[in-house]
N, C-alpha and C positions, 0 to 999 in steps of 0.2 A: 504494500500500500504506500503510495507516494504522499508525503506530507503536503498539506495545503500551503499555498503561498501566503506570506504575511500580507496584511492590508497595506502597509507602507510600500512593499515591493509591487503590489498590484497597482497602486497609484503611480509609482515611478514608471512602470511598464505602459500604463495608459497615457501618461503625459508624453513619454518618449515616442510612442506610436503616433500620437497626434502631431508631434513636432517632426517626425520623420527621421529620428536619430536613435542611436543605441542608448539604452538606459544609463550606462556609465558616462555618456557624453553630456547629460543634463547638468547645467550649471545655473544656479547653485544647487548643491545636493539637497535632497528633501529634508535632511536633518537640520538644515539652516532655517527651514520654515516651521517645523513642528517637531516635538520630541517623538521620534518614531517608536521608541520602546513603550512609551505611555500610550500612543495611538494603537499599537498592536495589542497591548494588554487590554485595552478597552473592548476590543472585538475578539477576544480569546474565545475560540469555539467551545471550550469547556464551560463557559459562563455566558452563553448567548442570551439568556433571559435578562441579563443585566446590561445589555448593549444600550448606549445612548440612542435617543430617537434620531438625532441628526448632529453631525459635526461638520463645520464649514471652516475652511482656512484658505489663505492665498498661497499659491506656489507657482513659480515660473510663469507668471502672466495669466494664470487661471484661478478661478474660484473653484476649489475642490469641495464637493459635498459628498458626505458618506452617510447613507441611511442606516436604519437599525439592523438591516440584513447584511450590511457591509458592502452594498452596491455603491459604486463610485460614479459620480457625474462630474464632468468638467465643463465649465462655462468660461468663455473668454472674459478676463477681468474687466476690460473696458465696457463690454456689454452689460456685465453684472452691475457695474457702478452707475452707468447711464444708459438705459435702454433706448434712448433716442439716437445714440451714436451707432453708426454702422461700422463694423470692423471688416476690413478686407483682408 
């Protein structure tokens, strides 16, 4: 059985895919935006009933939203701050 990927690595992979780069090429690293150990422990599979309803933070130009199931959504930060602005 393969261990599940940590939430922080899932976020890094999703941002890297959106940016068209390898995860290790992202700058700044995710731990500059959020405490990854704390984030991962909040969504520990052994304690899924205690997951927060939503966590939201800024990373690498995106607003990252994580729901209670650990699903990750990325929104361009400019669009999140001002819905009237169009991002190209």
